[in-house]
C-alpha positions as CSV (number, residue, x, y, z in Angstrom):
1,X,18.3,-12.2,34.3
2,X,15.1,-13.0,32.3
3,X,15.4,-13.9,28.6
4,X,13.5,-11.7,26.1
5,X,10.9,-13.5,24.2
6,X,10.7,-13.1,20.6
7,X,6.9,-12.4,19.2
8,X,6.3,-15.3,16.8
9,X,6.5,-14.4,13.2
10,X,3.0,-13.2,11.7
11,X,2.4,-14.0,8.0
12,X,1.3,-10.6,6.4
13,X,-2.2,-10.5,5.1
14,X,-2.1,-10.4,1.2
15,X,-4.7,-8.6,-0.3
16,X,-5.6,-8.6,-4.0
17,X,-8.0,-6.1,-5.7
18,X,-11.1,-6.7,-7.3
19,X,-10.8,-7.2,-11.1
20,X,-13.2,-6.1,-14.1
21,X,-10.7,-7.4,-16.8
22,X,-12.0,-11.1,-16.5
23,X,-13.0,-12.0,-20.1
24,X,-14.4,-15.2,-19.3
25,X,-17.2,-13.5,-17.2
26,X,-18.6,-12.4,-20.6
27,X,-19.6,-8.9,-19.7
28,X,-21.2,-7.1,-22.4
29,X,-20.3,-3.7,-23.4
30,X,-22.8,-0.9,-23.1
31,X,-25.2,-0.2,-25.8
32,X,-24.3,3.2,-27.7
33,X,-27.4,5.3,-27.6
34,X,-28.6,5.9,-31.0
35,X,-29.0,9.6,-30.7
36,X,-25.5,9.8,-29.2
37,X,-24.2,7.9,-32.1
38,X,-26.0,10.3,-34.6
39,X,-24.7,13.4,-32.7
40,X,-21.2,12.1,-32.7
41,X,-21.1,12.1,-29.1
42,X,-17.9,10.3,-27.8
43,X,-16.0,9.9,-24.5
44,X,-14.9,7.9,-21.6
45,X,-16.7,7.3,-18.1
46,X,-14.8,6.4,-15.3
47,X,-17.0,4.5,-12.9
48,X,-16.1,3.6,-9.1
49,X,-17.5,0.3,-8.3
50,X,-18.0,-1.4,-5.2
51,X,-17.6,-5.1,-6.0
52,X,-19.3,-7.5,-3.3
53,X,-17.5,-10.8,-2.1
54,X,-20.0,-12.5,-4.7
55,X,-18.6,-10.6,-7.6
56,X,-21.8,-8.3,-8.0
57,X,-21.7,-4.8,-8.3
58,X,-23.1,-3.4,-5.0
59,X,-22.7,0.4,-6.1
60,X,-21.8,2.3,-9.2
61,X,-20.7,5.8,-8.8
62,X,-19.6,8.1,-11.9
63,X,-16.2,9.5,-11.1
64,X,-15.4,11.2,-14.5
65,X,-18.2,12.0,-17.0
66,X,-17.9,11.6,-20.9
67,X,-19.7,15.0,-21.0
68,X,-22.7,13.3,-22.3
69,X,-25.7,12.3,-19.7
70,X,-26.9,9.6,-22.2
71,X,-23.4,8.0,-22.6
72,X,-22.9,8.2,-18.8
73,X,-26.1,6.5,-18.1
74,X,-25.6,3.7,-20.6
75,X,-22.2,2.9,-18.8
76,X,-23.7,3.3,-15.3
77,X,-26.4,0.8,-16.3
78,X,-24.5,-1.7,-18.0
79,X,-21.8,-2.0,-15.3
80,X,-24.6,-2.3,-12.5
81,X,-25.2,-5.6,-14.2
82,X,-21.8,-6.8,-14.7
83,X,-20.0,-9.5,-12.8
84,X,-16.5,-9.3,-11.3
85,X,-13.8,-11.2,-10.1
86,X,-13.9,-10.3,-6.2
87,X,-10.8,-9.2,-4.1
88,X,-9.5,-11.4,-1.7
89,X,-7.8,-11.3,1.5
90,X,-6.0,-14.2,2.8
91,X,-7.7,-16.2,0.3
92,X,-11.2,-15.2,1.3
93,X,-13.2,-13.1,-1.0
94,X,-14.0,-9.5,0.3
95,X,-16.0,-6.3,-0.8
96,X,-13.7,-3.6,-2.3
97,X,-13.8,-0.8,-5.0
98,X,-12.6,-1.0,-8.5
99,X,-12.2,1.7,-11.1
100,X,-13.9,1.0,-14.6
101,X,-13.3,3.0,-17.6
102,X,-15.8,2.7,-20.1
103,X,-15.0,4.1,-23.7
104,X,-17.4,5.1,-26.4
105,X,-15.8,5.6,-29.6
106,X,-17.5,5.6,-33.2
107,X,-16.1,3.4,-35.5
108,X,-16.5,4.1,-39.2
């Protein structure tokens, strides 16, 4: 009779998502385009950002528009310059995607 061998227990890979909420990275908000402010244009742009292992934005894609090209372009250009906290897998930084909402609201 042959004894059945038990496979060694594998430690599951732990993966964390990239984060754009890291306040200490000091990411600036996008500038509000002057004409958009004058015209009362408001909205939220939802951006899909590929974050590299170094925390830099590799790609920025518009997923949902504010309805105003000026606001969308300001959001995309600004977020492309942001630094992020990279995702990790087994303690190693990796490339991943994160959704970033950018709200444009005129405060009086």
